[in-house]
C-alpha positions in Angstrom: -13.5 18.0 3.5 -11.3 15.3 5.1 -9.9 13.9 1.8 -8.6 17.3 0.7 -6.4 17.5 3.8 -3.9 14.9 2.8 -1.4 14.5 0.0 -2.6 12.3 -2.9 1.0 10.9 -3.2 2.2 10.1 0.4 -1.2 10.2 2.2 0.1 12.5 5.0 -2.2 15.2 6.2 -1.1 18.7 5.2 0.4 20.9 7.9 -0.3 24.6 8.2 3.1 25.5 6.8 3.4 22.8 4.1 4.2 23.8 0.5 1.1 22.5 -1.4 0.5 22.3 -5.1 -2.7 21.4 -7.0 -3.1 20.0 -10.5 -4.5 22.5 -12.9 -6.8 20.0 -14.5 -8.3 17.9 -11.7 -7.4 19.8 -8.6 -5.6 16.9 -6.8 -3.3 18.2 -4.1 0.2 17.2 -3.3 3.2 18.3 -1.2 5.4 20.1 -3.7 8.2 17.6 -3.0 5.9 14.6 -3.6 4.6 16.0 -6.8 8.0 16.7 -8.2 9.3 13.2 -7.5 6.1 11.4 -8.7 6.8 10.3 -12.3 8.7 13.5 -13.0 5.9 15.7 -12.0 2.9 14.0 -13.7 -0.4 14.1 -11.8 -2.4 10.9 -11.4 -4.8 12.1 -14.0 -1.8 12.0 -16.4 -1.8 15.8 -16.8 1.8 16.7 -17.2 1.5 20.5 -17.2 3.2 22.2 -14.3 0.9 22.2 -11.2 0.1 25.4 -9.5 -1.2 26.1 -6.1 -4.8 27.0 -5.8 -7.6 26.1 -3.4 -9.7 23.4 -5.3 -13.4 24.2 -5.8 -15.8 22.0 -3.8 -17.2 20.3 -6.9 -16.3 19.6 -10.5 -17.9 17.9 -13.5 -16.9 14.3 -14.2 -18.1 12.3 -17.2 -19.6 9.0 -16.2 -20.6 6.9 -19.2 -22.7 9.2 -21.4 -23.6 11.7 -18.7 -21.8 14.4 -16.9 -22.4 14.5 -13.1 -21.2 17.0 -10.5 -18.7 15.3 -8.1 -18.0 16.2 -4.5 -14.2 16.4 -4.1 -14.5 15.0 -0.6 -14.8 11.5 -2.3 -11.7 10.3 -4.0 -10.6 7.0 -5.3 -8.1 5.2 -3.1 -6.3 3.7 -6.1 -5.9 6.5 -8.7 -6.7 9.5 -6.4 -9.2 11.1 -8.8 -12.5 12.5 -7.7 -15.3 10.0 -8.0 -19.1 9.9 -8.0 -20.6 10.9 -4.6 -21.8 7.9 -2.5 -20.3 5.6 -5.1 -18.4 2.6 -3.9 -16.2 2.2 -6.9 -14.3 4.6 -9.1 -15.7 5.2 -12.6 -12.1 5.5 -13.9 -10.2 2.5 -12.5 -12.8 0.5 -10.6 -11.0 1.0 -7.3 -12.6 1.8 -3.9 -13.8 5.3 -3.4 -14.9 4.9 0.2 -13.5 2.9 3.1 -15.7 3.3 6.2 -13.9 2.3 9.4 -10.4 2.9 7.9 -8.4 6.0 8.7 -6.4 8.1 6.3 -3.2 6.8 8.0 -4.1 3.1 7.4 -4.8 3.8 3.7 -1.5 5.7 3.3 0.5 3.0 5.1 -0.9 0.3 2.8 0.1 2.3 -0.2 0.2 0.1 -3.3 -3.0 -2.0 -3.9 -4.8 -0.2 -1.1 -8.2 -1.0 -2.7 -7.5 -4.7 -2.8 -6.2 -4.9 0.8 -9.1 -2.7 2.1 -11.5 -5.3 0.7 -9.5 -8.1 2.4 -9.4 -6.2 5.7 -13.2 -5.6 5.6 -13.8 -9.3 5.1 -11.5 -10.2 8.0 -13.1 -7.7 10.3 -16.5 -9.2 9.6 -15.2 -12.6 10.7 -14.4 -14.0 7.2 -11.2 -15.5 5.8 -8.8 -14.1 3.2 -6.4 -15.9 0.9 -3.1 -14.3 -0.3 -1.6 -16.0 -3.4 1.6 -14.0 -3.2 2.2 -15.1 0.4 1.4 -18.7 -0.5 3.9 -18.8 -3.4 6.7 -16.5 -2.2 6.2 -15.8 1.5 9.6 -14.2 2.4 9.6 -12.1 -0.8 6.0 -10.9 -0.2 6.9 -10.0 3.4 9.9 -8.0 2.4 7.9 -6.3 -0.3 5.4 -5.2 2.3 8.2 -4.2 4.7 7.5 -7.0 7.2 11.1 -7.9 7.5 11.0 -9.8 10.8 8.1 -11.9 9.6 9.9 -12.7 6.4 13.1 -13.7 8.2 11.1 -15.9 10.6 9.4 -17.6 7.7 12.8 -18.3 6.0 14.3 -19.6 9.3 11.4 -22.0 9.8 11.8 -23.3 6.3 15.6 -23.9 6.7 15.1 -25.6 10.1 12.5 -28.0 8.8 14.7 -28.9 5.9 17.6 -29.7 8.3 15.5 -31.6 10.7 13.0 -33.5 8.5 15.1 -34.1 5.3 13.0 -35.4 2.5 9.8 -35.3 4.7 10.2 -31.5 4.8 8.6 -31.1 1.4 5.1 -32.1 2.7 5.5 -30.1 5.9 6.6 -27.0 3.9 3.6 -27.3 1.6 1.4 -27.2 4.7 3.3 -24.2 5.9 2.7 -22.4 2.6 -1.0 -23.0 2.8 -1.0 -21.6 6.3 0.9 -18.6 5.2 -1.7 -18.0 2.4 -4.5 -18.0 5.0 -3.0 -15.9 7.7 -0.8 -13.5 5.7 -3.5 -10.8 5.3 -4.4 -11.0 9.0 -0.8 -10.5 10.0 -0.5 -7.6 7.6 -3.8 -6.0 8.8 -2.6 -6.1 12.4 0.7 -4.5 11.4 -1.1 -1.7 9.6 -3.4 -1.1 12.6 -0.4 -0.9 15.0 1.5 1.4 12.7 -1.5 3.7 12.4 -1.8 4.0 16.1 1.9 4.9 16.4 1.5 7.6 13.7 -1.3 9.4 15.6 1.2 11.1 17.9 3.6 12.2 15.2 3.7 15.5 13.3 5.7 17.3 10.6 9.0 15.8 9.5 8.8 13.0 12.1 5.4 11.8 10.7 6.7 12.1 7.1 9.8 10.0 8.0 7.6 7.4 9.8 5.4 6.9 6.7 8.3 6.8 4.3 10.2 4.1 6.4 7.2 2.0 7.5 4.5 2.6 4.9 3.9 1.5 1.3 6.1 -1.2 -0.3 9.7 -1.8 -1.1 10.8 -3.1 -4.5 14.4 -3.1 -3.5 14.2 -5.4 -0.4 12.8 -8.5 -2.2 15.3 -8.1 -5.0 18.2 -8.0 -2.6 16.7 -10.9 -0.7 16.3 -13.0 -3.9 19.9 -12.2 -4.9 21.2 -13.0 -1.4 19.4 -16.4 -1.3 20.7 -17.2 -4.8 24.3 -16.5 -3.8 23.8 -18.4 -0.5 22.5 -21.4 -2.5 25.5 -21.3 -4.8 28.0 -21.1 -2.0 26.4 -24.0 -0.1 26.1 -26.1 -3.2 29.9 -25.8 -3.9 30.7 -26.2 -0.3 28.9 -29.6 -0.1 30.4 -30.9 -3.3 
């Protein structure tokens, strides 16, 4: 059962010597450390009783609408982590994706927040379609920093500053065009980054793998806040300097 092999919090595959706990109610498995730091030890099913280690059974009963159906634990929602209906594409609890053919566990873990949304986008891109990212269109550098693409965010800011210096008032139109381009290509850039990181993670094990996922995967709420504060301070300094 592939999905039972990785932590529902960090997405890293369990090692033979890992300290693993399972929720008493739904059987979702975590590293003990991940469970303890996730919302003060509350499982994704919102069960806040102390988790204990036990090998989860292969199936459990899950209520779907007015009926109760047996559910294979090898199928889990990519958003909430709960067991979902076998062969179902969407979770009966949150509506998130429960299956992502063609995507590895590492890729899903590296995406982290909003994995279901981005899996849908990546599927569309891999089929030759296009994708639009409103966050990248409206706040490109902040979105890049939130998704830990720091170099891309810095490059976007540098290009904006350069166009303002070179084009003056005409930069407004040029930057609008840039924002539209960012909205179109942002998901492709992010997908390529996730694929590259996933390949790098294949040769890592144990603590090295955990550190790699912690540093490169998921999102950062601190980075865009620091960026926003830094840009505000820089704007204030430049405004007073030019007065």
